[in-house]
VEXVEXZA-364743 format. One record per residue (C-alpha): x, y, z. Coordinates in steps of 0.02 Angstrom, whole numbers, padded with zeros to 5 digits, always signed. Layout:
BEGIN
XYZ;...
! end
This chain:
BEGIN
-01245-03660-05871;-01427-03627-05783;-01470-03446-05817;-01551-03369-05654;-01648-03204-05645;-01681-03219-05459;-01549-03121-05379;-01530-03027-05212;-01512-02863-05290;-01586-02769-05433;-01453-02679-05540;-01451-02556-05691;-01329-02541-05831;-01226-02395-05898;-01138-02386-06043;-01035-02299-06094;-00955-02251-05942;-00796-02140-05967;-00656-02165-05852;-00514-02022-05871;-00335-02066-05843;-00197-01953-05786;-00145-01899-05971;-00310-01857-06005;-00358-02013-06111;-00523-02073-06083;-00569-02268-06062;-00740-02341-06115;-00825-02445-05995;-00986-02527-05967;-01050-02530-05786;-01185-02647-05687;-01218-02546-05523;-01337-02615-05401;-01498-02503-05365;-01472-02383-05214;-01277-02401-05221;-01260-02207-05232;-01337-02206-05056;-01265-02364-04992;-01099-02385-05077;-01035-02555-05119;-00857-02631-05176;-00820-02639-05361;-00763-02780-05467;-00650-02732-05608;-00617-02831-05776;-00504-02735-05888;-00453-02817-06057;-00440-02770-06250;-00568-02873-06325;-00712-02755-06364;-00836-02750-06229;-00990-02715-06349;-00961-02836-06490;-00814-02946-06436;-00839-03019-06264;-01016-02962-06248;-01095-03127-06216;-00975-03190-06086;-00971-03029-05995;-01155-03039-05970;-01167-03209-05907;-01047-03133-05763;-01047-02956-05719;-01245-02939-05700;-01219-03088-05577;-01096-02996-05478;-01205-02825-05484;-01355-02951-05421;-01248-03000-05277;-01216-02809-05218;-01064-02762-05309;-01022-02627-05443;-00967-02730-05590;-00857-02646-05721;-00790-02691-05881;-00663-02579-05964;-00583-02580-06137;-00390-02549-06127;-00320-02391-06203;-00332-02409-06389;-00463-02551-06402;-00655-02556-06419;-00713-02378-06387;-00569-02318-06284;-00453-02171-06341;-00283-02206-06386;-00182-02338-06479;-00126-02519-06402;+00046-02556-06461;+00081-02717-06352;+00036-02822-06211;+00067-02769-06031;+00156-02609-06051;+00191-02492-05920;+00041-02376-05993;-00081-02513-05974;-00029-02539-05789;-00033-02355-05743;-00192-02338-05833;-00256-02474-05734;-00203-02386-05571;-00297-02231-05620;-00448-02335-05658;-00446-02421-05490;-00427-02244-05409;-00579-02182-05507;-00691-02321-05456;-00652-02303-05281;-00695-02120-05267;-00867-02144-05357;-01016-02115-05247;-01076-02297-05289;-00911-02365-05222;-00863-02401-05036;-00671-02377-05091;-00637-02561-05097;-00601-02646-05271;-00566-02818-05335;-00511-02867-05505;-00554-03014-05604;-00494-03071-05779;-00459-03231-05883;-00309-03229-05996;-00251-03052-06023;-00363-02992-05876;-00296-03120-05770;-00121-03071-05811;-00143-02893-05772;-00237-02925-05611;-00075-03005-05564;+00035-02861-05615;-00088-02741-05535;-00086-02826-05371;+00109-02838-05378;+00095-02635-05390;+00002-02629-05234;-00114-02489-05259;-00218-02460-05107;-00394-02472-05180;-00351-02654-05237;-00412-02778-05111;-00405-02949-05183;-00404-03025-05359;-00478-03178-05448;-00361-03229-05590;-00413-03359-05731;-00298-03439-05859;-00155-03324-05835;+00029-03337-05787;+00164-03277-05675;+00297-03293-05811;+00283-03204-05978;+00427-03286-06052;+00433-03463-06014;+00253-03499-05964;+00152-03390-06095;+00101-03409-06289;+00291-03355-06328;+00423-03478-06271;+00410-03635-06181;+00569-03713-06127;+00649-03589-06221;+00561-03658-06384;+00450-03540-06498;+00283-03584-06485;+00170-03603-06639;+00045-03503-06540;+00164-03361-06525;+00123-03338-06717;-00056-03380-06700;-00086-03257-06545;+00017-03117-06626;-00099-03139-06786;-00255-03127-06677;-00214-02966-06595;-00156-02898-06764;-00330-02929-06825;-00411-02857-06664;-00305-02702-06662;-00370-02669-06843;-00551-02628-06806;-00618-02449-06758;-00713-02398-06620;-00904-02381-06632;-00972-02231-06713;-01138-02245-06607;-01031-02224-06457;-00885-02113-06507;-00966-02007-06637;-00887-01929-06796;-00711-01949-06728;-00719-02135-06741;-00634-02124-06940;-00485-02027-06861;-00472-02144-06712;-00470-02284-06827;-00330-02220-06941;-00229-02189-06784;-00244-02368-06734;-00211-02444-06919;-00058-02331-06939;+00025-02349-06760;-00025-02516-06675;+00126-02599-06757;+00171-02788-06795;+00199-02869-06625;+00259-03026-06685;+00427-02939-06734;+00437-02873-06558;+00413-03044-06487;+00537-03131-06600;+00671-02998-06563;+00672-03055-06387;+00710-03244-06401;+00783-03254-06219;+00725-03207-06051;+00774-03020-06044;+00698-02857-05965;+00563-02868-06085;+00489-03019-06022;+00521-02990-05844;+00420-02833-05840;+00248-02909-05789;+00317-03070-05741;+00260-03073-05553;+00370-03229-05533;+00521-03119-05530;+00462-03067-05339;+00311-03152-05272;+00325-03050-05111;+00257-02896-05206;+00082-02975-05196;+00016-02937-05033;-00179-02963-05050;-00281-03139-05063;-00269-03224-05244;-00391-03360-05312;-00324-03445-05468;-00410-03547-05588;-00377-03645-05740;-00395-03810-05834;-00300-03956-05886;-00326-03920-06070;-00277-03730-06052;-00104-03682-06084;-00099-03591-05903;-00129-03735-05790;+00044-03721-05716;+00043-03558-05651;-00096-03607-05525;+00018-03729-05438;+00174-03606-05441;+00053-03452-05364;-00009-03581-05224;+00175-03639-05187;+00252-03461-05197;+00124-03327-05124;+00115-03305-04947;-00059-03217-04950;-00219-03306-04931;-00247-03403-05074;-00351-03543-05185;-00332-03630-05329;-00453-03726-05449;-00411-03830-05589;-00540-03920-05698;-00533-04021-05861;-00573-03862-05953;-00486-03765-06095;-00456-03573-06105;-00619-03525-06029;-00692-03463-05873;-00740-03617-05769;-00923-03570-05762;-00923-03583-05955;-00800-03727-05941;-00758-03860-06087;-00732-03986-06092;-00851-04018-05947;-00910-04028-05801;-00910-03841-05787;-00901-03775-05611;-01012-03652-05517;-00871-03523-05535;-00978-03361-05508;-01039-03438-05338;-00854-03461-05276;-00819-03291-05342;-00938-03200-05240;-00886-03299-05074;-00703-03241-05109;-00765-03059-05129;-00884-03074-04981;-00737-03128-04879;-00602-02987-04929;-00708-02844-04994;-00850-02854-04877;-00768-02937-04727;-00899-03089-04706;-00829-03255-04642;-00881-03363-04788;-00771-03515-04739;-00656-03496-04888;-00498-03492-04775;-00532-03660-04698;-00573-03753-04859;-00434-03844-04966;-00306-03729-05040;-00310-03836-05200;-00473-03905-05288;-00421-04016-05434;-00519-04117-05560;-00445-04289-05547;-00468-04350-05733;-00515-04535-05755;-00415-04631-05899;-00520-04597-06059;-00484-04656-06250;-00393-04519-06354;-00500-04390-06459;-00476-04220-06516;-00624-04158-06429;-00713-04205-06260;-00887-04139-06210;-00843-04204-06035;-00701-04277-05959;-00756-04408-05830;-00671-04379-05659;-00689-04321-05485;-00656-04164-05371;-00501-04177-05252;-00446-04064-05120;-00277-04031-05045;-00252-03927-04889;-00078-03834-04953;+00032-03862-05102;+00146-03938-05110;+00040-04071-05036;+00113-04189-04903;-00010-04327-04986;+00096-04329-05142;+00242-04449-05152;+00367-04468-05294;+00357-04632-05398;+00508-04670-05497;+00526-04765-05654;+00703-04785-05739;+00734-04805-05923;+00784-04987-05974;+00807-05011-06168;+00633-04991-06227;+00565-05004-06042;+00501-04897-05903;+00555-05010-05755;+00478-04966-05591;+00609-04913-05442;+00576-04969-05266;+00745-04883-05206;+00792-04721-05256;+00973-04770-05269;+00944-04916-05406;+01032-04886-05570;+01030-05000-05722;+01170-05127-05728;+01199-05068-05915;+01226-04902-05994;+01131-04941-06139;+01101-04799-06279;+00961-04764-06394;+00943-04627-06520;+00813-04542-06608;+00799-04408-06759;+00613-04370-06772;+00536-04319-06947;+00470-04137-06941;+00283-04226-06951;+00318-04278-06779;+00182-04166-06695;+00037-04148-06831;-00074-04231-06714;-00015-04135-06560;-00170-04010-06538;-00141-03836-06495;-00031-03780-06344;-00179-03687-06273;-00354-03763-06315;-00499-03636-06348;-00630-03778-06366;-00661-03716-06538;-00637-03868-06639;-00534-04030-06629;-00388-03940-06552;-00334-04066-06426;-00200-04199-06457;-00255-04357-06554;-00206-04534-06532;-00034-04531-06485;+00025-04674-06594;+00008-04543-06749;+00171-04457-06674;+00239-04601-06578;+00303-04677-06756;+00423-04519-06753;+00492-04537-06572;+00576-04641-06458;+00462-04737-06344;+00478-04818-06181;+00327-04918-06097;+00303-04986-05922;+00230-05154-05887;+00032-05163-05869;+00007-05090-05692;-00053-05203-05551;-00132-05065-05453;-00210-04893-05493;-00093-04744-05507;-00156-04581-05473;-00047-04427-05492;-00064-04247-05466;+00071-04116-05498;+00222-04096-05614;+00286-04257-05694;+00475-04238-05730;+00603-04332-05826;+00789-04340-05809;+00879-04372-05954;+01061-04421-05980;+01091-04366-06164;+01193-04313-06309;+01172-04210-06463;+01253-04206-06634;+01210-04024-06669;+01248-03857-06563;+01058-03821-06560;+00927-03949-06512;+00768-03975-06431;+00689-04123-06335;+00516-04160-06323;+00441-04282-06190;+00263-04345-06183;+00177-04460-06056;+00044-04560-06127;-00090-04679-06055;-00087-04829-06154;-00249-04944-06151;-00253-05130-06174;-00311-05104-06354;-00140-04996-06389;-00241-04834-06391;-00127-04698-06326;-00192-04533-06244;-00069-04404-06194;-00080-04354-06006;+00039-04216-06023;+00204-04158-06099;+00356-04047-06096;+00475-03960-06208;+00660-03894-06185;+00776-03802-06297;+00930-03895-06234;+01032-03720-06259;+00925-03675-06118;+00968-03816-06006;+01042-03701-05881;+00969-03540-05905;+00828-03446-06010;+00928-03296-05984;+01099-03342-06048;+01086-03503-06153;+01240-03597-06202;+01263-03700-06372;+01290-03889-06350;+01459-03970-06380;+01403-04106-06515;+01437-04279-06431;+01454-04220-06246;+01338-04296-06117;+01223-04182-06036;+01107-04217-05882;+00943-04111-05900;+00784-04112-05802;+00621-04073-05899;+00473-04036-05808;+00305-04098-05883;+00159-03991-05869;+00051-04009-05709;-00082-04133-05716;-00208-04246-05624;-00241-04420-05691;-00273-04589-05647;-00201-04736-05728;-00304-04893-05710;-00253-05070-05678;-00191-05144-05842;-00139-04990-05925;+00036-04952-05966;+00140-04773-05952;+00229-04729-06105;+00368-04602-06112;+00382-04537-06286;+00542-04429-06328;+00561-04329-06503;+00672-04196-06579;+00538-04098-06659;+00348-04067-06618;+00288-03953-06773;+00190-03847-06770;+00152-03832-06581;+00333-03786-06570;+00455-03709-06705;+00592-03837-06749;+00788-03804-06718;+00885-03744-06867;+00927-03912-06936;+00908-04104-06911;+00959-04164-06739;+00998-04331-06683;+00986-04355-06492;+01056-04507-06394;+00982-04561-06232;+01080-04651-06092;+00993-04771-05982;+01104-04752-05833;+01057-04563-05809;+00877-04571-05868;+00717-04593-05770;+00537-04531-05749;+00476-04459-05581;+00281-04461-05561;+00178-04357-05414;+00090-04502-05347;-00060-04457-05253;-00139-04582-05113;-00324-04591-05177;-00456-04566-05046;-00625-04652-05046;-00754-04586-05168;-00897-04578-05041;-01029-04461-05088;-01038-04298-05187;-00915-04142-05174;-00966-03970-05133;-00902-03915-05318;-01034-04035-05393;-01164-03900-05379;-01257-03855-05532;-01174-03715-05629;-01273-03544-05625;-01254-03369-05714;-01341-03230-05789;-01420-03231-05967;-01288-03193-06103;-01326-03048-06217;-01448-03094-06355;-01372-03124-06533;-01448-03180-06692;-01352-03303-06803;-01337-03249-06984;-01202-03347-07053;-01151-03535-06979;-00999-03557-06870;-00863-03667-06952;-00725-03741-06851;-00621-03878-06898;-00431-03951-06904;-00378-04034-07059;-00195-04132-07087;-00151-04127-07292;-00026-04252-07350;+00027-04213-07528;+00129-04369-07561;+00185-04307-07731;+00287-04162-07654;+00307-04239-07478;+00220-04085-07410;+00121-04098-07259;-00003-03961-07187;-00101-03921-07044;-00246-03816-07078;-00340-03734-06943;-00519-03649-06984;-00601-03543-06850;-00746-03469-06921;-00873-03388-06797;-00983-03343-06955;-01092-03183-06942;-01198-03131-06809;-01299-02985-06756;-01279-02913-06579;-01475-02879-06548;-01470-02742-06425;-01348-02620-06515;-01404-02689-06701;-01214-02727-06752;-01167-02873-06870;-01004-02952-06833;-00901-03052-06955;-00746-03156-06875;-00664-03289-06987;-00475-03345-06984;-00376-03481-07065;-00210-03545-07001;-00083-03655-07118;+00064-03736-07038;+00169-03843-07173;+00342-03925-07209;+00417-04020-07343;+00500-04181-07304;+00639-04152-07191;+00687-03993-07261;+00701-03877-07101;+00719-03726-07226;+00540-03761-07275;+00453-03733-07121;+00305-03608-07146;+00172-03529-07032;+00035-03420-07120;-00118-03342-07047;-00266-03244-07121;-00402-03153-07035;-00554-03064-07092;-00658-02962-06972;-00809-02857-07016;-00935-02732-06934;-01102-02684-07014;-01246-02572-06966;-01367-02476-07062;-01264-02440-07218;-01100-02420-07106;-00990-02569-07164;-00804-02601-07106;-00702-02749-07164;-00513-02786-07127;-00397-02911-07185;-00237-02966-07106;-00107-03100-07159;+00045-03150-07063;+00195-03268-07141;+00320-03339-07037;+00473-03448-07121;+00656-03470-07070;+00819-03546-07121;+00971-03602-07019;+01003-03417-06979;+00866-03301-06974;+00675-03288-06954;+00575-03206-07085;+00405-03118-07039;+00280-03038-07166;+00137-02949-07107;-00007-02874-07234;-00153-02769-07178;-00299-02703-07281;-00446-02601-07219;-00607-02553-07297;-00749-02439-07266;-00885-02514-07383;-00803-02548-07563;-00672-02424-07542;-00499-02481-07466;-00444-02335-07348;-00279-02405-07281;-00137-02536-07341;+00020-02569-07256;+00146-02716-07261;+00284-02756-07148;+00440-02863-07175;+00573-02912-07046;+00727-03023-07053;+00774-03078-06871;+00927-03184-06819;+00917-03341-06730;+00992-03341-06572;+01012-03525-06499;+00835-03551-06563;
! end
């Protein structure tokens, strides 16, 4: 990203800015205000998240919000109730309290002398979620939103349950928030009351993982905040962005398809990052596109966004598999609408170990051949993370590592280039020998040297084959026909490469396995692969999105201890224990402007022994620290999740220290019955 200082407007920063809510709780904010806005009011842009504006997201915030202020907007970054320096306690995601607070913030912003009454909301992940949720509540001050790496569906397309399967990220993310919620506000901001506020958080924030595991089906808990329940509630323009390595790319396509308001979508090669900081690269000049969006809908300027492609997607070229890319080769393509009339279905039927291209939709195999698979628990050790954060080697490895535990079907080498954009789908006729089972389908690009790059994948808890809300056990031995949509993707399969579909009965630790070992049998006659084939246009000249990426300078920090991020696969052949160890150590750094030293380290371990389904174990440990001029805070959290055929077992531990003195300690234990999971 190129740092720019020459902006159209000068601005000033205010921090803290205190925003009152209807019950008297005050939320802490940081504001970047264009000079002269009190005399000539401007629209406001809000980002509303729980990740600590002064020491958590400070570097990311300062690449973006000053840029908006420099283009004539009041940019406001607010800590949620109970986070950062805001008053109160944060007890879960997207609660009604959070959304009513958000409405209060919007109303307060619109009433300020420097605001002209119009407000936009921008956010990534949590802030992208609540941006959509606030839009659906139709507050009059909110005129447009930009949502990145977010979802419209809290149950089926978030860190919790994918296809009705419990994701490993459900444990990982709960542990992350368990740790973040353990930190106090900054005494330099809130004064002597910091300690009492901290004690309130430590005692009352709670153990969120238990809440999430108590709602294993799609119920009212998940429907709250899922705007897919009624897309028509959103009546303002929406710009949505995500990346192919992110966990939330599917939502962009659904929003474009289902909303009836002006909308744009951008999907690049990125992980869970704002596109102007996108990794893998190339990043995108996202802030420029945001300003064009705000100018169109908050200032009433005709910027041309309504006449440009509805969807802009990075069409990824084929590349050898690795767990971390600096750059994904490809090109930008545009579609005027979604679904696009330029996408046609290409079908391949199952035939033994082959994928056979079908010219006629009515073609069926002559023989009803059957093949079965019972995958080892280690099938999935090389799957990478459900949502990549570009913090280490967290992408899928060469698929041959997991294909040994799967049933695979290959096409013949392609005689022409095949370009796909959208959601592949596998239609499967199958039977299971147990009442609870999962099926995992992966689509890979197999090069002439046999290296297999995962293109996309999908999961389905087969008890959810008809409904996430009212699942039903399988009848062992009975044939079922199910459809499994894979994650949306843009990819080019070159001439000479093969398509591979890999089917497995487990994918640990990306997803929690079923209660016991399962054998699935697949029948050729009712099984096939549907691909969203896109007719490729000529690659002539550059694309408007190929511009250099610009932003404002990130907040200066001084590294005091180095960063260390890595993934390790351990195989103890003596005990047949397999462990995936994930280390995310951000080291120690000092935020120079506020002279605050920050330490942030986590270790995650996911293990199993042989094919003992009762041996599955996920464990996370977090250490967080804050230090300034003799004031020292450290918190340690640990979360353990195990299971047997009937229950999940959850254990949480929290210790908090001021200096050398432990000032708080607590533990949580839950036994939660498995319910067709």
